[in-house]
N, C-alpha and C positions, 0 to 999 in steps of 0.2 A: 622971436626965439629971442632968449634974454641976453643982456649984456655980460660979458664973461666976469665970472664971478661975483655975479647974482643967482640966486635960484629963478627959475619960470615960476608964474604963478598960475595955478588954479583960476577957475570963474570965483572960486568961494574967497580968492585972495591967499591958499594956503601953498606953502611952496611945495613945487616938485619937484623931482629928481629925474637926471637925463632920462634915465629908461622911462619913469610915469609921464616924460612930454612926449617920448619915441612912441607910449601905447596908446597915449591920447591920440596922438594923429596918426596912427594905424585905424583905431576905433572911428576917427570921423570917417575914413576914407571909407570904410566898411559900411557905417551907415550910409554914406552918399551912394555907393554898389546899391544896397538893400532898398532905397528907395529908386533907383531907376529898373531897379526890375519890377518893383511895385507896380510901376505904372507902364512898364512894356508891354505891349500887345501885338500879335500877328495871328493871321488867319489858318485854319490848318488846313489841310487839302481836303479832310470829308466835307468843309462847308463852303470849299470852292463851286462845284456843282455833284449831281448825283450820278450818275453812271456816264461820266466821259470817256471809257476806255480805258480806265484809268489800271496801275501796274497790278491790285488786285483783283479785278475784273479777268485779267488775262490769265491770274494764276488758278482762278479758280476755273477759268475755262480747261487751262492744262490740267487741274486734279481732276475735274471731270471727265477727262478722255483716257485716265488709269482705271481699270475695272477693278483694282487690288481696293481702290479707294474706297468708289462707287458701289461697290457690293455690302457696303456700310452703312450707304446713307439708304432715307427715307424713299419711297418710291413718290412721283411729284403725280401729279393730277391725269399727267396721260399716259402712267404705270412707269415711267422711266425714272433710275436711281441715279438723284443727281446731289450735289451740293448746292443748297439752298441758302444762301445768306440775303 
């Protein structure tokens, strides 16, 4: 921060107002946050395993027990109407 009575200087040497200094610091913080997000990695639940009794599998099983839903589904190889994902 500049000493009292002196304007802050930008990288090019131009004088900066108090507002400009505040905006510059916020911009640097935002740029740092963007860099952190760009390098952030995580694994999705779908990548963790194929069919591990997940919530989706349980949901499909529940939906398959409702005839009002399965009446609109195509028949499988056994001739049973089911949701097939």
